[in-house]
N, CA, C and O atoms as a GROMACS GRO file, in nm:
protein
  476
    1MET      N    1   0.784   0.602  -1.347
    1MET     CA    2   0.731   0.598  -1.214
    1MET      C    3   0.578   0.607  -1.214
    1MET      O    4   0.511   0.548  -1.130
    2ARG      N    5   0.526   0.681  -1.309
    2ARG     CA    6   0.380   0.696  -1.319
    2ARG      C    7   0.313   0.560  -1.342
    2ARG      O    8   0.208   0.532  -1.284
    3GLN      N    9   0.374   0.477  -1.427
    3GLN     CA   10   0.318   0.344  -1.454
    3GLN      C   11   0.312   0.259  -1.327
    3GLN      O   12   0.215   0.187  -1.305
    4THR      N   13   0.415   0.268  -1.245
    4THR     CA   14   0.418   0.192  -1.122
    4THR      C   15   0.312   0.242  -1.025
    4THR      O   16   0.245   0.163  -0.959
    5SER      N   17   0.296   0.372  -1.016
    5SER     CA   18   0.193   0.432  -0.931
    5SER      C   19   0.054   0.388  -0.977
    5SER      O   20  -0.030   0.350  -0.895
    6ASP      N   21   0.030   0.393  -1.107
    6ASP     CA   22  -0.100   0.349  -1.162
    6ASP      C   23  -0.124   0.201  -1.135
    6ASP      O   24  -0.237   0.160  -1.106
    7LEU      N   25  -0.018   0.121  -1.143
    7LEU     CA   26  -0.028  -0.022  -1.118
    7LEU      C   27  -0.070  -0.050  -0.973
    7LEU      O   28  -0.161  -0.128  -0.948
    8ILE      N   29  -0.002   0.015  -0.879
    8ILE     CA   30  -0.035  -0.005  -0.737
    8ILE      C   31  -0.176   0.043  -0.708
    8ILE      O   32  -0.251  -0.023  -0.635
    9ASN      N   33  -0.213   0.156  -0.763
    9ASN     CA   34  -0.349   0.208  -0.745
    9ASN      C   35  -0.452   0.108  -0.798
    9ASN      O   36  -0.555   0.084  -0.735
   10ALA      N   37  -0.424   0.050  -0.914
   10ALA     CA   38  -0.515  -0.050  -0.973
   10ALA      C   39  -0.524  -0.175  -0.885
   10ALA      O   40  -0.632  -0.231  -0.868
   11TYR      N   41  -0.412  -0.219  -0.830
   11TYR     CA   42  -0.413  -0.336  -0.741
   11TYR      C   43  -0.499  -0.309  -0.618
   11TYR      O   44  -0.580  -0.393  -0.578
   12LEU      N   45  -0.482  -0.192  -0.558
   12LEU     CA   46  -0.558  -0.158  -0.437
   12LEU      C   47  -0.706  -0.142  -0.468
   12LEU      O   48  -0.791  -0.181  -0.388
   13THR      N   49  -0.738  -0.085  -0.582
   13THR     CA   50  -0.878  -0.072  -0.624
   13THR      C   51  -0.937  -0.210  -0.652
   13THR      O   52  -1.052  -0.237  -0.617
   14GLY      N   53  -0.858  -0.297  -0.714
   14GLY     CA   54  -0.902  -0.434  -0.741
   14GLY      C   55  -0.926  -0.511  -0.612
   14GLY      O   56  -1.023  -0.586  -0.602
   15PHE      N   57  -0.839  -0.492  -0.515
   15PHE     CA   58  -0.858  -0.555  -0.384
   15PHE      C   59  -0.991  -0.513  -0.324
   15PHE      O   60  -1.066  -0.596  -0.272
   16ASN      N   61  -1.019  -0.385  -0.331
   16ASN     CA   62  -1.142  -0.333  -0.272
   16ASN      C   63  -1.266  -0.394  -0.338
   16ASN      O   64  -1.366  -0.418  -0.270
   17SER      N   65  -1.259  -0.419  -0.467
   17SER     CA   66  -1.377  -0.474  -0.535
   17SER      C   67  -1.391  -0.625  -0.514
   17SER      O   68  -1.501  -0.678  -0.524
   18GLU      N   69  -1.281  -0.695  -0.485
   18GLU     CA   70  -1.286  -0.841  -0.471
   18GLU      C   71  -1.291  -0.889  -0.326
   18GLU      O   72  -1.336  -1.001  -0.300
   19TYR      N   73  -1.247  -0.807  -0.232
   19TYR     CA   74  -1.239  -0.849  -0.092
   19TYR      C   75  -1.377  -0.852  -0.029
   19TYR      O   76  -1.457  -0.760  -0.047
   20ASP      N   77  -1.406  -0.959   0.045
   20ASP     CA   78  -1.538  -0.977   0.106
   20ASP      C   79  -1.553  -0.906   0.239
   20ASP      O   80  -1.665  -0.889   0.287
   21GLY      N   81  -1.444  -0.864   0.300
   21GLY     CA   82  -1.451  -0.802   0.432
   21GLY      C   83  -1.470  -0.651   0.425
   21GLY      O   84  -1.530  -0.599   0.330
   22ILE      N   85  -1.420  -0.583   0.525
   22ILE     CA   86  -1.429  -0.438   0.532
   22ILE      C   87  -1.354  -0.377   0.414
   22ILE      O   88  -1.246  -0.424   0.377
   23LYS      N   89  -1.411  -0.275   0.354
   23LYS     CA   90  -1.352  -0.211   0.236
   23LYS      C   91  -1.270  -0.088   0.274
   23LYS      O   92  -1.297  -0.022   0.374
   24LEU      N   93  -1.169  -0.059   0.193
   24LEU     CA   94  -1.097   0.067   0.207
   24LEU      C   95  -1.188   0.178   0.157
   24LEU      O   96  -1.249   0.164   0.051
   25THR      N   97  -1.200   0.287   0.231
   25THR     CA   98  -1.287   0.396   0.189
   25THR      C   99  -1.219   0.488   0.090
   25THR      O  100  -1.285   0.559   0.015
   26ASP      N  101  -1.084   0.486   0.089
   26ASP     CA  102  -1.009   0.574   0.000
   26ASP      C  103  -0.871   0.516  -0.023
   26ASP      O  104  -0.815   0.451   0.065
   27VAL      N  105  -0.816   0.540  -0.141
   27VAL     CA  106  -0.679   0.502  -0.175
   27VAL      C  107  -0.613   0.625  -0.234
   27VAL      O  108  -0.662   0.681  -0.332
   28SER      N  109  -0.501   0.667  -0.175
   28SER     CA  110  -0.435   0.790  -0.219
   28SER      C  111  -0.284   0.768  -0.229
   28SER      O  112  -0.226   0.696  -0.149
   29PRO      N  113  -0.221   0.832  -0.328
   29PRO     CA  114  -0.074   0.831  -0.330
   29PRO      C  115  -0.020   0.934  -0.232
   29PRO      O  116  -0.070   1.046  -0.225
   30ILE      N  117   0.080   0.897  -0.157
   30ILE     CA  118   0.160   0.979  -0.066
   30ILE      C  119   0.084   1.030   0.057
   30ILE      O  120   0.125   1.001   0.170
   31VAL      N  121  -0.023   1.106   0.039
   31VAL     CA  122  -0.095   1.168   0.151
   31VAL      C  123  -0.244   1.148   0.133
   31VAL      O  124  -0.297   1.158   0.022
   32ALA      N  125  -0.312   1.118   0.244
   32ALA     CA  126  -0.458   1.101   0.239
   32ALA      C  127  -0.526   1.237   0.252
   32ALA      O  128  -0.469   1.332   0.304
   33TRP      N  129  -0.649   1.242   0.203
   33TRP     CA  130  -0.730   1.362   0.223
   33TRP      C  131  -0.755   1.379   0.371
   33TRP      O  132  -0.769   1.281   0.444
   34GLN      N  133  -0.761   1.502   0.416
   34GLN     CA  134  -0.782   1.529   0.558
   34GLN      C  135  -0.914   1.472   0.609
   34GLN      O  136  -0.924   1.434   0.725
   35ASP      N  137  -1.014   1.468   0.523
   35ASP     CA  138  -1.146   1.418   0.564
   35ASP      C  139  -1.169   1.272   0.526
   35ASP      O  140  -1.283   1.225   0.525
   36ALA      N  141  -1.060   1.199   0.496
   36ALA     CA  142  -1.073   1.057   0.459
   36ALA      C  143  -1.136   0.979   0.574
   36ALA      O  144  -1.102   0.998   0.691
   37LYS      N  145  -1.229   0.891   0.540
   37LYS     CA  146  -1.297   0.807   0.639
   37LYS      C  147  -1.217   0.678   0.656
   37LYS      O  148  -1.153   0.630   0.562
   38TYR      N  149  -1.221   0.622   0.776
   38TYR     CA  150  -1.149   0.498   0.806
   38TYR      C  151  -1.224   0.378   0.752
   38TYR      O  152  -1.346   0.381   0.743
   39PRO      N  153  -1.155   0.272   0.718
   39PRO     CA  154  -1.010   0.260   0.697
   39PRO      C  155  -0.974   0.308   0.556
   39PRO      O  156  -1.052   0.293   0.462
   40PHE      N  157  -0.856   0.366   0.543
   40PHE     CA  158  -0.810   0.413   0.413
   40PHE      C  159  -0.665   0.370   0.392
   40PHE      O  160  -0.597   0.330   0.487
   41ALA      N  161  -0.619   0.380   0.268
   41ALA     CA  162  -0.482   0.340   0.234
   41ALA      C  163  -0.408   0.454   0.167
   41ALA      O  164  -0.466   0.533   0.092
   42VAL      N  165  -0.280   0.461   0.195
   42VAL     CA  166  -0.190   0.557   0.132
   42VAL      C  167  -0.070   0.477   0.082
   42VAL      O  168  -0.018   0.392   0.154
   43PHE      N  169  -0.027   0.504  -0.040
   43PHE     CA  170   0.092   0.433  -0.089
   43PHE      C  171   0.198   0.532  -0.134
   43PHE      O  172   0.169   0.644  -0.176
   44LYS      N  173   0.321   0.486  -0.125
   44LYS     CA  174   0.438   0.567  -0.160
   44LYS      C  175   0.532   0.480  -0.241
   44LYS      O  176   0.551   0.362  -0.211
   45ILE      N  177   0.592   0.539  -0.344
   45ILE     CA  178   0.684   0.465  -0.430
   45ILE      C  179   0.816   0.541  -0.441
   45ILE      O  180   0.817   0.662  -0.467
   46ASP      N  181   0.926   0.470  -0.421
   46ASP     CA  182   1.060   0.526  -0.440
   46ASP      C  183   1.130   0.443  -0.546
   46ASP      O  184   1.119   0.320  -0.548
   47ARG      N  185   1.204   0.511  -0.635
   47ARG     CA  186   1.277   0.440  -0.741
   47ARG      C  187   1.427   0.455  -0.719
   47ARG      O  188   1.476   0.564  -0.690
   48ARG      N  189   1.498   0.342  -0.734
   48ARG     CA  190   1.644   0.342  -0.725
   48ARG      C  191   1.699   0.259  -0.838
   48ARG      O  192   1.636   0.158  -0.870
   49PRO      N  193   1.805   0.289  -0.900
   49PRO     CA  194   1.873   0.418  -0.898
   49PRO      C  195   1.795   0.520  -0.981
   49PRO      O  196   1.697   0.487  -1.046
   50ALA      N  197   1.841   0.644  -0.978
   50ALA     CA  198   1.774   0.749  -1.054
   50ALA      C  199   1.797   0.731  -1.204
   50ALA      O  200   1.716   0.776  -1.286
   51TYR      N  201   1.908   0.666  -1.242
   51TYR     CA  202   1.942   0.646  -1.382
   51TYR      C  203   1.987   0.502  -1.402
   51TYR      O  204   2.055   0.446  -1.316
   52SER      N  205   1.948   0.441  -1.513
   52SER     CA  206   1.987   0.304  -1.541
   52SER      C  207   2.022   0.289  -1.688
   52SER      O  208   1.944   0.327  -1.775
   53LYS      N  209   2.140   0.234  -1.717
   53LYS     CA  210   2.180   0.212  -1.856
   53LYS      C  211   2.094   0.108  -1.926
   53LYS      O  212   2.066   0.119  -2.045
   54ASN      N  213   2.052   0.005  -1.850
   54ASN     CA  214   1.973  -0.102  -1.913
   54ASN      C  215   1.822  -0.083  -1.897
   54ASN      O  216   1.744  -0.167  -1.941
   55GLY      N  217   1.781   0.028  -1.835
   55GLY     CA  218   1.639   0.058  -1.824
   55GLY      C  219   1.565  -0.017  -1.714
   55GLY      O  220   1.443  -0.007  -1.705
   56MET      N  221   1.637  -0.094  -1.632
   56MET     CA  222   1.574  -0.167  -1.521
   56MET      C  223   1.585  -0.084  -1.394
   56MET      O  224   1.692  -0.034  -1.359
   57PHE      N  225   1.474  -0.072  -1.326
   57PHE     CA  226   1.471   0.005  -1.203
   57PHE      C  227   1.411  -0.077  -1.090
   57PHE      O  228   1.327  -0.164  -1.113
   58GLU      N  229   1.456  -0.049  -0.970
   58GLU     CA  230   1.402  -0.111  -0.849
   58GLU      C  231   1.311  -0.008  -0.782
   58GLU      O  232   1.352   0.105  -0.756
   59TYR      N  233   1.189  -0.050  -0.755
   59TYR     CA  234   1.093   0.037  -0.689
   59TYR      C  235   1.062  -0.020  -0.551
   59TYR      O  236   1.033  -0.138  -0.536
   60ASP      N  237   1.067   0.067  -0.451
   60ASP     CA  238   1.022   0.030  -0.317
   60ASP      C  239   0.882   0.087  -0.301
   60ASP      O  240   0.859   0.206  -0.322
   61VAL      N  241   0.789   0.000  -0.264
   61VAL     CA  242   0.649   0.040  -0.251
   61VAL      C  243   0.606   0.020  -0.106
   61VAL      O  244   0.619  -0.090  -0.051
   62GLN      N  245   0.556   0.125  -0.046
   62GLN     CA  246   0.500   0.116   0.089
   62GLN      C  247   0.350   0.140   0.080
   62GLN      O  248   0.305   0.241   0.025
   63ILE      N  249   0.274   0.047   0.135
   63ILE     CA  250   0.129   0.061   0.139
   63ILE      C  251   0.089   0.069   0.286
   63ILE      O  252   0.108  -0.025   0.362
   64ARG      N  253   0.034   0.182   0.323
   64ARG     CA  254  -0.010   0.203   0.462
   64ARG      C  255  -0.161   0.196   0.469
   64ARG      O  256  -0.232   0.259   0.390
   65ILE      N  257  -0.210   0.118   0.563
   65ILE     CA  258  -0.353   0.113   0.589
   65ILE      C  259  -0.374   0.175   0.726
   65ILE      O  260  -0.308   0.139   0.823
   66ILE      N  261  -0.467   0.268   0.734
   66ILE     CA  262  -0.492   0.343   0.856
   66ILE      C  263  -0.637   0.320   0.900
   66ILE      O  264  -0.729   0.328   0.819
   67SER      N  265  -0.654   0.292   1.028
   67SER     CA  266  -0.788   0.268   1.082
   67SER      C  267  -0.790   0.302   1.231
   67SER      O  268  -0.686   0.304   1.297
   68GLU      N  269  -0.909   0.327   1.283
   68GLU     CA  270  -0.924   0.349   1.426
   68GLU      C  271  -0.956   0.218   1.499
   68GLU      O  272  -0.952   0.212   1.622
   69ASN      N  273  -0.989   0.115   1.424
   69ASN     CA  274  -1.023  -0.014   1.484
   69ASN      C  275  -0.910  -0.112   1.453
   69ASN      O  276  -0.891  -0.152   1.338
   70TYR      N  277  -0.837  -0.151   1.556
   70TYR     CA  278  -0.719  -0.236   1.538
   70TYR      C  279  -0.755  -0.374   1.483
   70TYR      O  280  -0.685  -0.426   1.396
   71GLU      N  281  -0.863  -0.434   1.532
   71GLU     CA  282  -0.903  -0.569   1.487
   71GLU      C  283  -0.938  -0.569   1.338
   71GLU      O  284  -0.893  -0.657   1.264
   72SER      N  285  -1.016  -0.472   1.294
   72SER     CA  286  -1.051  -0.467   1.152
   72SER      C  287  -0.929  -0.433   1.067
   72SER      O  288  -0.918  -0.476   0.952
   73LEU      N  289  -0.836  -0.355   1.123
   73LEU     CA  290  -0.712  -0.323   1.052
   73LEU      C  291  -0.630  -0.449   1.028
   73LEU      O  292  -0.574  -0.467   0.920
   74MET      N  293  -0.623  -0.537   1.127
   74MET     CA  294  -0.549  -0.662   1.113
   74MET      C  295  -0.614  -0.750   1.005
   74MET      O  296  -0.545  -0.808   0.922
   75ASP      N  297  -0.748  -0.760   1.007
   75ASP     CA  298  -0.819  -0.839   0.906
   75ASP      C  299  -0.796  -0.783   0.766
   75ASP      O  300  -0.770  -0.857   0.672
   76LEU      N  301  -0.805  -0.652   0.754
   76LEU     CA  302  -0.785  -0.586   0.625
   76LEU      C  303  -0.643  -0.607   0.575
   76LEU      O  304  -0.623  -0.633   0.456
   77THR      N  305  -0.545  -0.595   0.662
   77THR     CA  306  -0.405  -0.615   0.625
   77THR      C  307  -0.379  -0.758   0.580
   77THR      O  308  -0.311  -0.782   0.480
   78ASP      N  309  -0.434  -0.855   0.654
   78ASP     CA  310  -0.418  -0.995   0.615
   78ASP      C  311  -0.482  -1.020   0.478
   78ASP      O  312  -0.424  -1.089   0.394
   79GLY      N  313  -0.600  -0.964   0.456
   79GLY     CA  314  -0.668  -0.980   0.327
   79GLY      C  315  -0.589  -0.918   0.214
   79GLY      O  316  -0.577  -0.977   0.107
   80LEU      N  317  -0.535  -0.798   0.236
   80LEU     CA  318  -0.457  -0.730   0.132
   80LEU      C  319  -0.329  -0.807   0.102
   80LEU      O  320  -0.293  -0.823  -0.015
   81THR      N  321  -0.260  -0.854   0.205
   81THR     CA  322  -0.136  -0.930   0.184
   81THR      C  323  -0.164  -1.055   0.101
   81THR      O  324  -0.090  -1.086   0.008
   82GLU      N  325  -0.270  -1.127   0.135
   82GLU     CA  326  -0.308  -1.246   0.059
   82GLU      C  327  -0.346  -1.212  -0.085
   82GLU      O  328  -0.309  -1.283  -0.178
   83PHE      N  329  -0.420  -1.103  -0.103
   83PHE     CA  330  -0.462  -1.060  -0.237
   83PHE      C  331  -0.340  -1.024  -0.323
   83PHE      O  332  -0.334  -1.063  -0.440
   84LEU      N  333  -0.245  -0.951  -0.266
   84LEU     CA  334  -0.128  -0.906  -0.344
   84LEU      C  335  -0.030  -1.019  -0.374
   84LEU      O  336   0.054  -1.004  -0.462
   85ASP      N  337  -0.040  -1.130  -0.302
   85ASP     CA  338   0.047  -1.246  -0.329
   85ASP      C  339   0.030  -1.299  -0.471
   85ASP      O  340   0.122  -1.363  -0.523
   86GLN      N  341  -0.084  -1.275  -0.533
   86GLN     CA  342  -0.106  -1.326  -0.669
   86GLN      C  343  -0.024  -1.251  -0.774
   86GLN      O  344  -0.007  -1.300  -0.886
   87TYR      N  345   0.027  -1.133  -0.740
   87TYR     CA  346   0.105  -1.054  -0.835
   87TYR      C  347   0.253  -1.081  -0.813
   87TYR      O  348   0.313  -1.030  -0.719
   88LYS      N  349   0.310  -1.161  -0.901
   88LYS     CA  350   0.447  -1.210  -0.883
   88LYS      C  351   0.553  -1.100  -0.894
   88LYS      O  352   0.664  -1.117  -0.844
   89GLU      N  353   0.519  -0.987  -0.958
   89GLU     CA  354   0.618  -0.879  -0.966
   89GLU      C  355   0.635  -0.806  -0.833
   89GLU      O  356   0.734  -0.736  -0.814
   90LEU      N  357   0.540  -0.823  -0.741
   90LEU     CA  358   0.552  -0.765  -0.608
   90LEU      C  359   0.626  -0.862  -0.516
   90LEU      O  360   0.580  -0.974  -0.492
   91ILE      N  361   0.739  -0.819  -0.466
   91ILE     CA  362   0.818  -0.902  -0.375
   91ILE      C  363   0.799  -0.847  -0.234
   91ILE      O  364   0.843  -0.736  -0.202
   92TYR      N  365   0.732  -0.925  -0.151
   92TYR     CA  366   0.700  -0.883  -0.015
   92TYR      C  367   0.828  -0.866   0.067
   92TYR      O  368   0.914  -0.954   0.067
   93GLN      N  369   0.840  -0.753   0.136
   93GLN     CA  370   0.960  -0.724   0.215
   93GLN      C  371   0.934  -0.721   0.365
   93GLN      O  372   1.027  -0.740   0.444
   94GLY      N  373   0.809  -0.697   0.407
   94GLY     CA  374   0.783  -0.695   0.550
   94GLY      C  375   0.665  -0.607   0.587
   94GLY      O  376   0.608  -0.537   0.503
   95THR      N  377   0.629  -0.613   0.715
   95THR     CA  378   0.517  -0.537   0.769
   95THR      C  379   0.559  -0.470   0.899
   95THR      O  380   0.630  -0.528   0.981
   96GLU      N  381   0.515  -0.347   0.917
   96GLU     CA  382   0.540  -0.273   1.041
   96GLU      C  383   0.407  -0.218   1.092
   96GLU      O  384   0.318  -0.188   1.013
   97SER      N  385   0.396  -0.206   1.223
   97SER     CA  386   0.276  -0.144   1.280
   97SER      C  387   0.318  -0.029   1.369
   97SER      O  388   0.426  -0.030   1.428
   98GLU      N  389   0.230   0.071   1.377
   98GLU     CA  390   0.259   0.188   1.459
   98GLU      C  391   0.129   0.261   1.492
   98GLU      O  392   0.022   0.227   1.441
   99ILE      N  393   0.140   0.359   1.576
   99ILE     CA  394   0.029   0.447   1.610
   99ILE      C  395   0.070   0.588   1.571
   99ILE      O  396   0.185   0.626   1.590
  100ASN      N  397  -0.022   0.663   1.517
  100ASN     CA  398   0.005   0.800   1.479
  100ASN      C  399   0.027   0.882   1.607
  100ASN      O  400  -0.065   0.895   1.687
  101PRO      N  401   0.148   0.939   1.628
  101PRO     CA  402   0.174   1.013   1.752
  101PRO      C  403   0.088   1.140   1.765
  101PRO      O  404   0.063   1.187   1.875
  102ASP      N  405   0.045   1.194   1.651
  102ASP     CA  406  -0.040   1.313   1.654
  102ASP      C  407  -0.187   1.280   1.677
  102ASP      O  408  -0.266   1.368   1.712
  103LYS      N  409  -0.222   1.154   1.656
  103LYS     CA  410  -0.361   1.111   1.673
  103LYS      C  411  -0.358   0.966   1.721
  103LYS      O  412  -0.371   0.875   1.640
  104PRO      N  413  -0.339   0.944   1.852
  104PRO     CA  414  -0.319   0.809   1.905
  104PRO      C  415  -0.431   0.709   1.875
  104PRO      O  416  -0.411   0.589   1.892
  105SER      N  417  -0.548   0.755   1.832
  105SER     CA  418  -0.655   0.661   1.798
  105SER      C  419  -0.633   0.597   1.661
  105SER      O  420  -0.702   0.502   1.625
  106GLU      N  421  -0.537   0.649   1.583
  106GLU     CA  422  -0.508   0.594   1.450
  106GLU      C  423  -0.402   0.484   1.458
  106GLU      O  424  -0.290   0.507   1.502
  107HIS      N  425  -0.441   0.366   1.415
  107HIS     CA  426  -0.349   0.253   1.404
  107HIS      C  427  -0.304   0.245   1.258
  107HIS      O  428  -0.385   0.263   1.167
  108ILE      N  429  -0.176   0.217   1.237
  108ILE     CA  430  -0.121   0.215   1.101
  108ILE      C  431  -0.043   0.085   1.082
  108ILE      O  432   0.039   0.047   1.165
  109ILE      N  433  -0.072   0.018   0.971
  109ILE     CA  434   0.006  -0.099   0.930
  109ILE      C  435   0.068  -0.065   0.795
  109ILE      O  436   0.000  -0.019   0.704
  110THR      N  437   0.199  -0.087   0.783
  110THR     CA  438   0.269  -0.059   0.658
  110THR      C  439   0.325  -0.189   0.602
  110THR      O  440   0.406  -0.256   0.666
  111ASN      N  441   0.282  -0.225   0.482
  111ASN     CA  442   0.339  -0.338   0.408
  111ASN      C  443   0.438  -0.280   0.306
  111ASN      O  444   0.408  -0.183   0.236
  112THR      N  445   0.556  -0.340   0.299
  112THR     CA  446   0.657  -0.294   0.206
  112THR      C  447   0.682  -0.402   0.101
  112THR      O  448   0.694  -0.521   0.133
  113TYR      N  449   0.690  -0.358  -0.024
  113TYR     CA  450   0.714  -0.448  -0.137
  113TYR      C  451   0.825  -0.390  -0.223
  113TYR      O  452   0.860  -0.272  -0.213
  114GLN      N  453   0.880  -0.475  -0.308
  114GLN     CA  454   0.979  -0.434  -0.405
  114GLN      C  455   0.932  -0.481  -0.542
  114GLN      O  456   0.879  -0.591  -0.557
  115ILE      N  457   0.953  -0.395  -0.641
  115ILE     CA  458   0.924  -0.429  -0.780
  115ILE      C  459   1.049  -0.396  -0.861
  115ILE      O  460   1.108  -0.290  -0.844
  116ILE      N  461   1.090  -0.487  -0.948
  116ILE     CA  462   1.200  -0.459  -1.041
  116ILE      C  463   1.141  -0.469  -1.181
  116ILE      O  464   1.089  -0.574  -1.220
  117LYS      N  465   1.148  -0.358  -1.256
  117LYS     CA  466   1.087  -0.358  -1.388
  117LYS      C  467   1.149  -0.249  -1.475
  117LYS      O  468   1.222  -0.162  -1.427
  118ASN      N  469   1.117  -0.257  -1.602
  118ASN     CA  470   1.156  -0.151  -1.695
  118ASN      C  471   1.070  -0.029  -1.666
  118ASN      O  472   0.951  -0.041  -1.635
  119SER      N  473   1.129   0.086  -1.675
  119SER     CA  474   1.054   0.208  -1.647
  119SER      C  475   0.976   0.252  -1.769
  119SER      O  476   0.906   0.353  -1.764
   0.00000   0.00000   0.00000
C-alpha cells in the first residue's frame, strides 16, 4: 500500500510542476493540515481484498481538491484529470462535487480512480 501512496503523491507533485494554471499549495494523504492554503489536495487509498493468493490487489484511489474559488477549482480539476489520463494504470471511475457542511465556503471535487497491481 505504501508504494501506491508514494505513486499517487508523485503523480500529484508531477502535476503541480507541469501544470500551467493554478498550483496546488499542498498534497496530503488522508487529511490536510489545518493551516493548508487553498487550493490543496488530499488523497485516500483503499485496498481490496485484504489478502490475495496471486499477489494482485485492487486499489481505490480518491483524490479530493479543495478550494474556496469554484471556477479555479473546476479548471484545476480539469487539468488534473487530463494530466492523470497519461497514466494507464489509473482507471478513471468518476467525479463528485460537494460543499464542506462545516465550512460552506469550501468547494470539494473528488476524482475516483482504480488501480490493479501487485502489492
